[in-house]
N, C-alpha and C positions, 0 to 999 in steps of 0.2 A: 592520362588514363581511361580506357576502356570501360564504360558501364559493366558491360558484361563481364570483366575481368574481378568487377569489385565483389560478385556473389561467388561465380565458380560454382554452382549448386547444377546437380544430373538433374534433368527433366522429368518428370515422371504426369503424363498427359493427365491420366486418370484422378490420381491426387491432386492436380492443379484444378481440375477442373471443380472438384469440391472446395476449393481455398477461394476460387472464384466465387461461386457459388453462395459461400460465406460470407465473404466481404459483402456482396451485391444485396443479399439479404438484411444484413442488418443496417446498410447503408440505407434501405429504402422503410425498415420497421422503424430506425431511429431519427429518422432525417428531420432537419437537419442538427440534430443532435439533444440528448434529453438535457435539460438546462436547472440548476436549482441555483439559488439567490448567490452561492459562492461562485457558480460556472459566469453568471451575470454578470457578476461584478470584474471577475477577471477578465469577462468579454469588453467591459465597458473600459478596464485601463488599457487594451491591448489596442484601444481607438483612440483614447487620449494620451496614452504613452506616458501618463502619471502614475508611476507606481508606488504601492505599496508593501510591505513583507507580510501582512496579513495574510496575505493567499501569497504564494510563489511566484515572484518577478520574471522569472524564467518563464513561466509557462503562459504570461501574457505576452513577454517578448518573444518566444517563439510565436504565440495566435497572429502578432501584430505582423509579423514576417508572413506567414501563410496567407492573411488578407489581401496581400498584393495579387495571389495567385487566383483566389477565392474567398471572393469578400462576404463573410458570412461565418457563423457557428460551424457550419461543416465543414470548413475547411481543417480543424482540430478534427473532427470523427472522422475524415478520412485519414488523417496522419495515425490515431490511435489504432482504428481497425486496420489498417495499412501494417501495421507495428505486429499486433499480433497475428494476423493471418500469414501473414510474409514468415513470423518465428515460430508459428505453426507448422509451416512445410519445411522448415528449416530441421526442427526434431525431425519428424518426419522423414525426411533425408538421411538424416544423422542414423537414424535408427537401420538405415539399409533396409534388407530385403524380408527382416521380421515380420510374421503377420500380425503381431502385434503392435506394430507401426501406426496403424491406421486411427488406433485411439489417441495419438497425439494432432489429429485432425479431429475427431470427433469431439475432442475436451473443449474447443471453439464452441460447440452447441452445449456443453454441460450446463445444468440451471444454474450451479454457484458462479458461473462464467458469464452468460446472458444475462445476466440479473442485473448488471453494472457496465456489460459492453458497450452500448451506446450512450452512457452519461458521459459528458466532459468535464470530469473531477482528475483534480491531481493524483488521488488514489490509483485509479483507472492509467492514468498515462505514466507511472513510476513502476507498475506492476506489468505492462504491454513492453514497456522499454528493456525492463530486466528479463522478460523471456525470450525478447529476440536477442537481445546482448549475449545470454548464456548461450542461447542457441549458435551462435556465431563463434561463442569460445568452446564448445564442445565438440567442434567438428573435427575428423581426422588431422587433417592441415589446415593451417591458420595462414590467410595469405596476411599481408601488412595493411592493404586496406581494408579487409574484413575484420584485421585487431583494431583500426585508427575506429572504424564505425561502433565495434563493440565499448571499446574505451568511452566513446563520445554519449553513448547511450548509459553506460552506467554514470558518468556525470551529470547528465541530466535527471535520472533517478535520484542521485543525491542530490540536488539541489531542488525538486520539486515537492519533496515531504521533508518536515523537520526533524522526522525519528526514522529516515529511511536511512541513516549509516548504521542503524544495528541491522538490518536487514542486509546491508552491501556489504558488511564486514569478511564474511566468510566469501564471497561473492568475490570481492577484489583479491583476496588472497586466491583462489580459484584461478582469476584470471593471471594474475601473478605467474603462476605455475605454468600455465599454458602457453603464456606467450614468451618467459622466460624458464622452460624448464630444464636450463642446465645448471641453473643457482641451485647452492645448498637450502635445506628447510628453512634454517634459521636464519639467511641472507632474504629469503620470501616473505619471512613474518618482518624482516625489519622494512622492507620495501612497501608492505601493506600496510605498516604504520604508519610510511611515511607519505604515502599517495594519500591515505585519510586525511593526513594534517593537509595536503596541497589542496585537497579536495576544499577542506574548510576555508583555507585563504583565498580560493580562488571565488567561493560561493560568494564571501563579503566583498572581495574585490569587485564581483559582478552586480551585484545587488546595489552596494552603496557608493560605488566610485563608477561605475560604468552607467547604469540604469538612476544613480540619485533615487533610490528608493525609500519613500517613508517609514520610519521604524515604528510600527505598531503594539510589538510589545506583547505580544501575543500570550506569554506564559503568564499574564496578569490574571486572564481568565479561569485559569486551573488556582491564581492564587486568590482570588476571590471566593471558590466553593469551599478553598481549604479555610479561609480567614472566617466565612458565614458558617461552617462547622465548628471551628474552634471556638467561637463565640458563645455558641449553647452550651460548649463544657466550662467556658469561664461563667458564663452567664452574665456576659458584656461585651458590648460591642467592639471586637477589636480590628476592625472595616474601618481605616481613617474619615472621620468627617461623616458616616455612618450614624444614627443614633439605632438603640439597639431594638426598639419596638419596630422598625423598618428590619432590621436584619433577622431576627425575630420570625416576621410574616413570609419572608422569603423562603428561611430553613425549611416553612414547612409545606410550600407550595410544589406543587404536583409541574413537573417541567420535563417533555421527555419521556415522560412514563415512573419518573423518577424523583426522591426528593435529595437528592445525592449532588449530584451536580450542575450545570447549567444556571447556577443562582444568578449571572446576567442579565441573563434573559427579564430573572423579575425584578430585580434594582432596578434597572431603567425606566421601570412603569412607574415606580414611586417620587412622589413631588419630591421627597427629601433628598434622594439622591439625583434627580435631575438639576437642582440647585446648585449642587459641587461639582458635577461631572463635567469633564474628566477628572479624575482623581491621579494627583500627579504618580508616574508608574514609581519613580525613588519611593516616594510614601508608602505608595502599596508594599513593594517589595522590602523595606523597612520592616513596616508592620507583619509582614509573611515570616521572616528571619527570627523575627522576637518571638511570635509567637509557635513557631514549630520548634525552639529552645527549651519553651517552657511544656508544650504541650508534644513532646516527640512520639510516645505511644499512640495517643489518640490518634494523631497526624497519621502515621503508617495505618493503624487499622481501618482511616478514612479511605485513604488511598487504596488499599487492600478491597475492601467493600463496593468500591467505585469500578473497580476491577474486575469485582466477579458480577458487577452488574453488567460490564461489558460481555462478559464469558456467557452468559445467562447461565440456568441450570435446565434440566428436561422438564420443569413445570412451566417455566414461564414460554412466553408465545415470542418466537425472531423478532428484533425490532430493524425497522427501515431495510428490509433485506431487498426491496426494490425500489426503483424511480423511474418515472416516466414523465414524459412532456416537457414543456418549458413553465418556471414559474412566471407570475405575474411581473411585468416590467413596463417600463417607458418609451420603450424603443420599439415597440410591436412587432417582437418575435412570440411567435405561435408557432406549435408541431400538432399536426392533425392526424391523429390517429387513422390507418390504413389495414387492409387485413391483415397484414403480416405483423404491424404493433400491436392488434389484439390477438393474434395469434400467439405472441410473443411472451404476453402479460399473461394468458388464460395460464401458458407450458407452467411459469414461474410460479404461479399460484398455485396450481394444482400439486406441482409434487413441495410447495411449502407447507399444503395442508396436508397432504400425505406424510410427506419425510420432514419434518419440521426440525430435526437437528442438523440437517445437512445447511440448515441458514444460524446457525449460532456456532460460536467461537470457540465452546468447553468442549465441544466433539472434535475440531481440527487439533486444537492443542493436545486431546488427549491421543489421537490416530498418529499425531507427529511425535510425539514421546514414544509412544510405544513401539512404532514404526523404525524410530532411530536406534532404539535397543537393539530391535531386532537386526540392523544391519551387522552387530557385533557377533551373531550366531550365523552369516551367510557363507554360505561356501562358494567358490568359484573363483577363476582366474582374471576375472573381468575387473579388475582394479580401479581403470578408468571409470567404469558406471557407478562402483561402488563410491567413490570418491565423490563425484557429482551427486549420487542421491542423499548422499551426509551433507554436502554444501546446502542442498536444495532445504533439507529438512531444518537444519539446525539456521538458516535464513528464515524460513518460515517462523521458527520460534522464536529467533530475538527478537523479530520484528512484533510477535505478539506481547512477548515479556515487555518490550518497551515502552507499552501504556500502563504499566504498573504506577510509574509515579506520574503520569500526565493523561489520565483516562479522561476524555472531554466529555463525551457521550457514551451510546450504544449502539451508534450505526455499525451495521455489518459490514459495509463498505471499508472499516478502519482495518479489518484482516484480509481485506480482498489480497493482497499480494500472496497472504500466506495461505490462504484456499489454493491459488492456480502453483502456487513452489511444490506444496503436499501435492497435487495430483501430477504436477511434472515426476515428481519423487517414486511415482507408485506405478504411472507407466513406463519411465525409464527402467524399473525392475524387471516390469512385463515385458521390456524387450531386450534386458541383457542374459546373459548366459547365466547370471546369478541362479544361487536356489537356496533352500534353508536345509539344513541337515543338523538337527540337537544333538549334540552328545556332552554328556558331563565331561568327559576328558577333551572335548575340543575347548569347551568353556574354560576348564580349570588351566589348561596350559594358555589361554588367552589373557587369562587374568593372574597368570604364575602362580598359581596356587599351589601348593606342595600336597 
């Protein structure tokens, strides 16, 4: 197979130059990649080949293979930026000669994209792999190699975040329709369901059979938050082996700008917890199930409040909307700011100061909901674009809604894919032949109202 046959994308010298400029700028600004403690743990696993499912094993495994080419964190930075800028170029070419197509390239410079563009996080890898995959799937003609690459990228996205299936459900349906257009809608839905199940099966096989990854039971972190809160409701400790005095203290401590979640970060500092840690997962799970059965409404209210904290509101400041540098580590990794880094940081901080709502999930949730409703009064024969716009909006919304039962903190990165998907949908509308023409008669017809 010739590499040139894999992409078969028309060449546009001026646009491609901007793609190169974007890629090179962010390599320079972020080199060798911004890394939080999560990133460093992944990088460590990539070298030791001792994997744990507290972070996606597939990401550390991929990193280990990339290190054979470029030994260092920059290998993953190259891949992430490559997926983004190649993907944006493909989206641009898919739009043809439309004058609004340039916005696909400019998207790579939007403040809510550049803020995490160089951070080596699973959220970023998932978002960029899906952007590239959908770009390939939305081409007018899809070759077999392109389809294979797109499906592989979707599988990677599925495996790299635990709540990625929510975002992928409409995208897998879209992929099924693009790759098997001759099938009926009912069969496409059935195939979509089967593919999602197969992805779950492959995920478990890959993690625990091929990589022998250790199970960390990350859901216990959310269970601890729930048990701490419900202990206050019950006025006694519902957390196994931990006295109520300790639980009460941690329920009042501010962590990550909140007293709702992240309670484990407080507990691990308490001697009474250290003496019994780690608490067996089965004990925590059993206690959690029992507590939720007794206090279902209080549990639901707590989880809703935690989710609203993630969404923020107009009176609150954006939370962790920017990350740069490399966290303190024992392996000597450092990132030194240069002129490009300083320019990038100043750009994001300035926009966040002037337009803070752009870095709050509530704004994106509202815009996506309104936009999705608006698609039902769009006019025009460009049905393919309309379908893609709805797929992107539904994917972004489902991904945000997936945090309702498991809100961990309020980092803006948790909705990174949603902001990217909604932005792609808006630009796709601008490059389509769709238009708005609101008429009550048209609305009545669509809603089948007599």
